[in-house]
N, C-alpha and C positions, 0 to 999 in steps of 0.2 A: 784764602778768603772764604770764610764760612758764612752761610746765609741760612738762618733758621727757617725763614719763610719758604725758601726753595725746598728745604728738606720736608717741610709740612706738605707742600704741593706734591712731592714724590709719594708720600704716604697716601694721598688722596687719589692720585691719578695712575700710580703704578709705573714710575719712571724706569725705563730700561728693563722691561719685563722679560725680554728675550736674552737672557744672560747665558754665557757659556763658561765653564770652568776649564782652564788650561793647567796642566800639571807637567812640571819639568822634573822627572825622576832623578836626573843627573845633569851636571854641566859638562861632563866628559863627552868627548866626541871623537870619532875616527878621523875627522878633518881638522885642519887648523887654518881656516880661511882668514885672509886679511880683512879687517873691519868686520869681524863676525858680530852680528847684532846682539848675541847673547853672551859674548866673550867666552865662548866654549873653545876647548882644545883638548887634546888627548890626556893631559895630565891633571885636569881639574879634579879635585877630590870630593866636591860637594855631591851628596846623595841624600835623597829623602828616605826616611824610614817607611817601610811598607804600611805600618799602622797609620801614619799620618796621611798617606795617600788615600787609604780606605776611608778614613774619617772625613777627609775633604769631600770625597765623592758622596758619602752619606749626607753631609750637610748640603751639598748642592742639590741632591734629590729632595730634601725637605724644603728647600727654598724655591723649588720650581724651576731650576736651571734647565736649559734646553738641551744640553749635551756636554760631553767631556772630551777634551783634546789632549793627547799625550805628545809632548814635544821635548825639546832639549836645547842644547846638548843633543845627544843621540839616545832617544828613549829605549831603543832595543838593546842597549848595553846593559840595562837592568831588566833582563828578559823575564825572569820568573816573577818579579814584582809587577812588571807590565802586564803579563798574562792574567794574573789574579785581579788586577785593577780593571782591565778590559771586561772581564767576566762580571765583576761586581757592578760596574756601570751599566752594562747591558741588562743585567737582572733588575736593576732599579728603573729601567726605561729611559736611561740617559744615553743616547746614541754615541758610541765611542769612535773617535777619529785618531789616527796616528799620523804624525809628521816625522819623516825619516829621510835620510840621504840615500837609502837603499844599498849601503855598504855590504849587506848580507846577500844580495842577489847576484852572486858571482856567475850563476848560470840560470837558465829558465827553470830547470828542474829543481834546483835548490830554492829558487824563489817560490815555486809552486808548493814545495813542502812547508816552507816558512809561512806562507799565506794560508795554507790549510789549517795550521795551528792557530793563527790569529782569527780566522773566520769561525773556527769551532768555538773560540772563546766569546765571539759576538761582534768582531770588527766588521763594519760595513762601509767604512770611509777611510781612504788613505791619501795622504799628500806626500809628494816627493819633491825634494829640493835639489836643483842642479844649476849648472851654468859654468862659466869659465873658472871661477874660484873653486867651486865644489869639485870640478873634474880634475883639479890638481891632485885630489886625494881619492875620489870615487869616480871611476870611468862612467861616461854617459851610458855605455852599454848596460851597466848594472841597473840603471833607472829604467831603461827599456825592458830589460828582463823582468823586472818587478811589475812594470805596467802591463806587460803581456799576461803575466800570471794573474794579476788582479782583475784584468778585463775578462779573462776566462771564467773567473769566479763571481762575476757580477758585482764587484765592489765598486763604489763610487771612487773615481780617480781624479786627482788634480795634481798636475806637475807645475811647479813654480820655477821659472827660468830667470835667473838674474841677468841683467844686461848693463853694458856701458856702450859708449860710442863704438869702440872696437872690440869685437868678440867673435868667438868661434861657435859657441853653442847657441842655437836658435830654436824657436818653435818649429820652423820649417824643417830643420835638420832632423829633429826628433821624429816628426811625422813621416819623413821619407825613409826612416830606418827599415831595413829589409825584414826584421823580425815582426813588424806590424802587418806584413803582407798575409800572414796566416790567420789573422783575426777576421771575423765577420764584420760587416758594415756597422752593425749595432755595437759590437765590441769596440771598434775603432772610435765610434762616436762617444763612447763612455769615457774616453781619455780627454779630459779638459786640460788645456795648457794655457798658462798666463805668464806673460813676460813682465818683470818688475825691475825697476832700476836698482843697481847695486849702490848701496848707500855708504858714504864715508861716515865714520863715527864722530868726526870733528864737525860741530854745527856750523863752523865758519869756512870749512874747506869745500870748494866747489868740485862736484864730481865731473866725470868725463861723459857728457851726454850729447846725443844728436840734437840738432836744431829742432825746436818745437816740443822737446820733452820737458823743459823747465817752465816754472810758473812765471807769469808776468801780469801786467795790468789788464791785458786783453782776455786772459783765460782764467784768472784766479776766481772769478765769480762762478765758474763752472765746478769748482771744487766743493765737495759736500762735507758734512760732519764726519768726524773720525769714526770708522766702523768698529774700532777696537776698544777705545777708552769707555769705561762704564758698561760695555757690552761683554767684555771678556775679563775675568779675574784670574790671574795666573798665580799659581803656587810654585814658587821657585825652589830650586834644589837646596837652598840654604834656609828654607822655612819661611821666607818673607812672602807676603801676598801683595800683588800690585793690581791696580785698577786698569790694566792695559797689558796686552801681550806684544806690543810693538817692538821694533828694533831699537836697540840702544837704551832700553828703559833702565838698565843697570847703572847708567850715568845720571839718572834723574831721580834723586831721593824722594821728591815730592809725590811720585806716582806710587810709592809703597804705602799701604794703608793699614796693614795689620801683620801679625806673625801667627804662624800655625800653632796656637796654644789654646787649649780649652775646647768646649763643645759648640761654640758659636762664633768662631773667628771669621767665618765667611760673612755672617750677618754684620759683624762689627766692621768688616772691610767695606761692605756696601754702604752702611750708614755714614762712615767717614768719607768715602769717595763721593757719594751723591749729595753731600752737603757742601761741596767745594766748588766755588764759582768757576775757577779755571777749567776744572775737569768737565763741568757742565757746558761751558763755552766750547771746549774742544769737541765734545760729543755732538753738539747741535750745529756748529759752524765749521769746525775743522781748523787745523793749525795754519794753513795757508792764508785763510781769510783773516785770521787774528793777526798774523804778521803784517799783512797788507794794511790792516786797520792801524796798527802801531806806526807803520811807516807814513801813513797819512797825517799822523800827529807830529812825527819827527822825520822829515824827508831825508835826513842823513843816514837813516837805517837802510842799508843796502840789502835788497832781497830779490829783485827781478833778474831772471835768467841765471839763477844760482842753483835753485832746488828742483829736483825731480821727484824726490821721495818725501812723503808727508811726515815720516818719523824724524827725518833730519830737521824739518821745520819745527817740529815739536821740541826737539832738543834746543833749537835756537831760542824759542820762547822761554824756556825754563833756565837756560844757562847764560844767555846774554843779558848782562845787568842793564844795559841801555833799554832793551825791549821790556824787561821786567819793570823798570821804573816808569815807562810810559803806561803800561797796564795798571800799575799801582796808582798812578796819579789820575787816570781817566776812566777806570773801570765802571764807575757809577753810571756812565752814559749808556752802557750796553745791558744793564740788568733787565730792564723792561723787555728788550728785544729777546734776550735769552729765555725769559719766562714765557713769553708768547710762543717762541719757537718750540720750547719743550712741551707746552700745552698742546699745540697743534700736532706735533710729531708723535707724542706719546699717549695722547688722550683722544683728541677730536678725530684725527685721521683714521686711527685704528678702529674707533667706534663706528665711523661712517662705513668703512670697508666691511665690518662685521654686519652692519645693518643691510647693506646691499647684498651680501652673501645670503643672509636669511631670506630676503625677498625672492632671490633666485631659486 
């Protein structure tokens, strides 16, 4: 659903000005997790040419992007290309971040050596992925080794722990690891840990979650707009560009908005994505509230106590024909609300904050 007047508003107000570029150098990974959100596995052949990676970073710099994230697959499997790209992003003033499963951190000393190389190239932010699925292939100790080495070097650290109702790997277990005892209080506090539900790739398959984790009519209004769609543009290892870096986007063709060809493919991606009603709606309201709205029109759409992860709800919106038909038949009701929300979130509120900051 394309709306020219919304695109015009974007040009006037600067919609989604805080964009990030995510780059997936490869879809190969040392792990083969079930329900992998990027469909990565050890034998995936897709890899980005280094020249395309560098060109995408150059375009991101010209477009005022806020940073560059290297993800995968396992980005460290393309080591030389990764190091060149991190340095280039850093030189352009685009803070580089690395997302990795820490398969390389077989000891603290090896982790220190690896991180010294990354820091020398300009890395200042690192994310580690772990949990019961990941530890089938990469021991939790490797993540702790890497976190210790990163904390010693003053790198921003974020550990993402996937969870389901029954699990072994938890935030508390990581924080109680004996290796962390050698860190200072400030170094320990630099290790941020988030627990996120493990998501089935089937949009109609209920995950195994604890009571209270899933959305329902009592908590759905607390859900906010999607922090990824229209905020992060991901260059995938096959050369496609998507307007989101969420889990399972490979199963949603509508999220792909360009291919990495030419000198302005990122600009074309932005123009295509930010003139699309559904993406704008996801950005300002979030998939959970859209699904609840659709169910208010068609009560036989089952959604309560099913979903804990917003990306699975997004898949439901795009892949369930029943939900899609409800949106197609009733979307005109929400256009005004979307425009007002975008104007407030992207124009009025940031300007008010800037005004207050100037007065202080």
